[in-house]
C-alpha positions as CSV (number, residue, x, y, z in Angstrom):
1,M,172.2,43.6,12.2
2,E,176.0,43.2,12.2
3,A,176.1,39.9,10.4
4,Q,173.7,41.6,7.7
5,I,176.2,44.5,7.5
6,V,179.0,42.1,7.0
7,L,177.1,40.0,4.4
8,E,176.3,43.1,2.4
9,T,179.8,44.3,2.5
10,V,181.2,41.0,1.1
11,F,178.4,41.0,-1.6
12,A,179.2,44.5,-2.6
13,A,183.1,43.8,-2.8
14,L,182.4,40.7,-4.8
15,V,180.2,42.6,-7.2
16,V,182.9,45.1,-7.8
17,V,185.5,42.6,-8.5
18,V,183.2,40.6,-11.1
19,S,182.1,43.8,-12.7
20,Y,185.5,45.3,-13.4
21,A,186.9,41.8,-14.3
22,V,184.1,41.9,-17.1
23,R,185.2,45.3,-18.0
24,G,188.7,44.3,-18.1
25,A,188.0,41.4,-20.4
26,T,185.6,43.3,-22.8
27,G,186.2,47.0,-22.6
28,F,182.6,47.7,-21.3
29,G,179.8,46.3,-19.1
30,G,181.4,47.2,-15.5
31,Q,178.7,49.4,-14.4
32,A,176.0,47.6,-15.9
33,I,176.5,44.8,-13.6
34,A,177.7,46.8,-10.6
35,V,175.1,49.5,-10.2
36,P,171.8,47.4,-10.3
37,L,173.3,44.9,-7.8
38,I,174.8,47.5,-5.3
39,A,171.6,49.6,-5.9
40,L,169.7,46.7,-3.8
41,M,171.5,47.9,-0.9
42,L,172.3,51.8,-1.3
43,P,170.5,54.6,-3.1
44,L,171.2,55.2,-6.8
45,Q,172.3,58.9,-5.8
46,V,175.2,57.1,-3.8
47,V,176.0,54.1,-6.1
48,V,176.2,55.9,-9.3
49,P,178.7,58.7,-8.6
50,A,181.0,56.5,-6.8
51,M,180.8,53.6,-9.6
52,T,181.4,56.5,-12.1
53,V,184.7,57.5,-10.5
54,L,186.0,53.7,-10.5
55,T,185.0,53.4,-14.0
56,A,186.9,56.5,-15.0
57,L,190.0,55.2,-13.2
58,S,189.6,51.8,-14.8
59,S,189.1,53.2,-18.1
60,F,192.4,55.3,-18.0
61,T,194.3,52.1,-16.9
62,Y,193.2,50.5,-20.2
63,W,193.7,53.5,-22.1
64,R,197.3,53.8,-21.2
65,R,197.8,50.2,-22.5
66,D,195.9,50.2,-25.6
67,R,196.0,53.8,-26.8
68,H,197.8,52.9,-30.1
69,N,194.8,51.2,-31.2
70,I,192.2,54.0,-30.6
71,E,190.1,55.4,-33.6
72,W,190.5,59.1,-32.8
73,G,188.5,60.1,-35.5
74,E,185.5,58.2,-34.1
75,I,186.1,59.8,-30.7
76,V,186.1,63.2,-32.2
77,R,182.9,62.6,-33.9
78,L,181.0,61.1,-31.0
79,L,182.4,63.2,-28.1
80,P,180.2,66.4,-28.7
81,F,177.0,64.3,-28.8
82,T,178.0,62.3,-25.7
83,L,178.6,65.7,-23.8
84,L,175.2,66.9,-24.7
85,G,173.6,63.5,-23.4
86,V,175.5,63.7,-20.2
87,A,174.2,67.2,-19.7
88,A,170.5,66.2,-20.2
89,G,170.9,63.2,-18.0
90,L,172.4,65.1,-15.1
91,Y,169.6,67.2,-15.2
92,V,167.2,64.4,-14.9
93,F,169.4,62.7,-12.3
94,Q,169.2,65.8,-10.2
95,Q,165.4,66.4,-10.4
96,V,163.8,62.9,-10.0
97,D,162.6,61.6,-6.8
98,P,165.0,58.7,-5.5
99,R,162.3,56.2,-5.2
100,T,160.9,56.9,-8.7
101,L,164.3,56.8,-10.1
102,T,165.1,53.4,-8.4
103,K,161.9,51.9,-9.8
104,A,162.4,53.2,-13.3
105,F,165.9,52.0,-13.3
106,G,164.8,48.5,-12.4
107,A,162.4,48.6,-15.5
108,F,165.4,49.9,-17.4
109,V,167.5,47.0,-16.3
110,I,165.1,44.4,-17.3
111,V,164.6,45.8,-20.7
112,Y,168.4,46.0,-21.0
113,A,168.7,42.5,-19.7
114,L,166.0,41.1,-22.1
115,F,168.0,42.8,-25.1
116,S,171.4,41.3,-24.0
117,L,169.9,37.9,-23.9
118,R,169.4,38.1,-27.7
119,S,171.8,37.5,-30.3
120,T,174.8,40.1,-30.1
121,S,175.7,39.7,-33.9
122,A,176.4,43.1,-35.7
123,V,173.7,44.9,-37.3
124,S,173.8,45.7,-41.1
125,V,173.1,49.2,-41.8
126,P,173.7,51.2,-44.9
127,L,176.7,53.1,-44.8
128,R,174.9,56.6,-45.1
129,F,173.0,56.1,-42.1
130,V,175.8,54.9,-39.9
131,R,177.1,58.3,-38.9
132,P,173.6,59.7,-37.9
133,I,172.8,56.6,-36.0
134,G,176.3,56.8,-34.2
135,A,175.6,60.5,-33.2
136,L,172.0,59.6,-31.9
137,M,173.4,56.6,-29.9
138,S,176.3,58.6,-28.4
139,A,173.8,61.1,-27.0
140,T,171.5,58.5,-25.7
141,S,174.4,56.6,-24.2
142,G,175.5,59.7,-22.3
143,A,172.0,60.5,-20.9
144,L,171.5,56.9,-19.9
145,G,174.8,56.8,-18.3
146,A,174.4,59.9,-16.3
147,I,170.9,59.0,-15.1
148,F,171.4,55.3,-14.5
149,G,175.3,54.9,-14.2
150,A,174.8,51.9,-16.6
151,A,174.2,50.6,-20.3
152,A,176.3,53.5,-21.8
153,G,178.5,51.1,-23.1
154,P,176.3,48.8,-25.2
155,L,175.0,51.5,-27.4
156,Y,178.7,52.1,-28.4
157,V,179.1,48.6,-29.0
158,I,176.2,48.5,-31.5
159,Y,177.7,51.3,-33.3
160,F,181.2,50.1,-33.4
161,N,179.9,46.9,-34.7
162,M,178.4,48.6,-37.5
163,L,181.8,49.9,-38.5
164,R,183.3,46.3,-38.3
165,L,186.3,47.5,-36.2
166,D,188.7,44.6,-35.5
167,K,189.0,43.4,-31.9
168,D,191.8,45.5,-30.7
169,R,190.6,48.9,-32.2
170,F,187.2,48.1,-31.1
171,R,188.1,47.5,-27.3
172,A,190.4,50.5,-27.3
173,T,188.0,52.9,-28.8
174,V,185.0,51.8,-26.6
175,T,187.1,52.1,-23.6
176,T,188.3,55.8,-24.6
177,I,184.7,57.1,-25.3
178,L,183.6,55.5,-22.1
179,M,186.4,57.2,-20.2
180,F,185.7,60.7,-21.5
181,Q,182.0,60.2,-21.0
182,A,182.9,58.9,-17.2
183,V,185.1,62.1,-16.7
184,A,182.4,64.3,-17.8
185,R,179.6,62.6,-15.5
186,V,182.1,62.8,-12.6
187,A,182.5,66.5,-13.1
188,G,178.9,66.8,-13.4
189,Y,178.1,64.9,-10.1
190,A,180.7,66.9,-8.2
191,R,179.1,70.1,-9.5
192,L,175.8,69.1,-8.2
193,G,177.2,68.1,-4.8
194,F,176.8,64.2,-5.0
195,Y,180.3,63.5,-3.5
196,D,179.6,63.5,0.0
197,Q,181.1,61.6,2.7
198,T,179.2,58.3,2.1
199,V,180.0,58.4,-1.5
200,L,183.7,58.9,-1.0
201,L,184.0,56.0,1.6
202,L,182.4,53.8,-1.2
203,I,185.0,54.8,-3.7
204,A,187.8,54.3,-1.2
205,A,186.4,50.9,-0.3
206,G,185.7,49.9,-4.0
207,L,189.2,51.0,-5.3
208,P,191.2,47.9,-4.4
209,M,188.3,45.8,-5.4
210,M,188.2,47.5,-8.8
211,L,192.1,46.9,-9.3
212,I,191.8,43.3,-8.5
213,G,188.9,42.9,-10.9
214,A,190.7,44.8,-13.5
215,R,193.9,42.5,-13.2
216,L,191.5,39.4,-13.5
217,G,189.9,40.8,-16.6
218,G,193.2,40.9,-18.3
219,V,193.7,37.2,-17.8
220,M,190.3,36.5,-18.6
221,A,190.3,38.4,-22.0
222,S,192.0,35.6,-23.9
223,R,190.1,32.7,-22.3
224,I,186.4,33.7,-21.8
225,E,183.8,32.3,-23.9
226,Q,181.9,35.5,-24.4
227,H,178.6,34.6,-25.6
228,L,177.8,32.1,-22.7
229,F,179.1,34.8,-20.3
230,N,177.0,37.5,-21.6
231,R,173.9,35.5,-21.3
232,C,174.9,34.7,-17.6
233,V,175.3,38.3,-16.8
234,A,172.0,39.2,-18.5
235,A,170.3,36.8,-16.5
236,L,171.6,38.1,-13.4
237,L,170.6,41.5,-14.3
238,L,167.1,40.4,-15.1
239,L,166.7,39.2,-11.5
240,S,168.3,42.4,-10.0
241,G,166.0,44.6,-12.1
242,V,162.9,42.6,-10.6
243,A,164.3,43.1,-7.1
244,L,164.7,46.9,-7.8
245,I,161.0,47.3,-8.9
246,L,160.0,45.3,-5.8
247,K,162.4,47.3,-3.3
């Protein structure tokens, strides 16, 4: 039993480092990796609130560095819809049975992984539809993030790809809207009473791992072959989604 605990602890630490290295390199994707893998060992009601705090802290670090590149007009447009989605997602997160939520999350991760394995090229949409699509995606992202603690980022990525933002503005703006969303979710989870001793211990244990991962991500940003890396991550998520359904 002790050996299993040690192995699970090491595994969780490595997952957090890799997840936030990915986030540091791309501006998103940390929770999409961390949550399903750590949820193989711990309940979602523990993992999601803890990883959301780590995401908010990591986002603030990147925000301080890149804030001069943020498209604040887009943040102002998207934020109200994001907050509405977070409120709806918090309600579902509180009401649904943990076992049902875990299996639903497994199915969700599989769908997300299959989507990620496809080409990530920008979608061409007529300009008059871009803003309404952005509002819908922002609300959906807020809800999915609050319920599952993952896959909030890709919906924003699709939207900002439609706007053809350059690399620096894209990364800074995605990070910022995810930071605001994470802060709103943390406030919601706290109000609902999810930050008990177990969650706080997970946050404390994960914080140094997150900082290491964020540092590595900064180094990886200019060296990573993004397309191949995204496919490897998607394949890993596909396996974890199957494991969650069978859990």
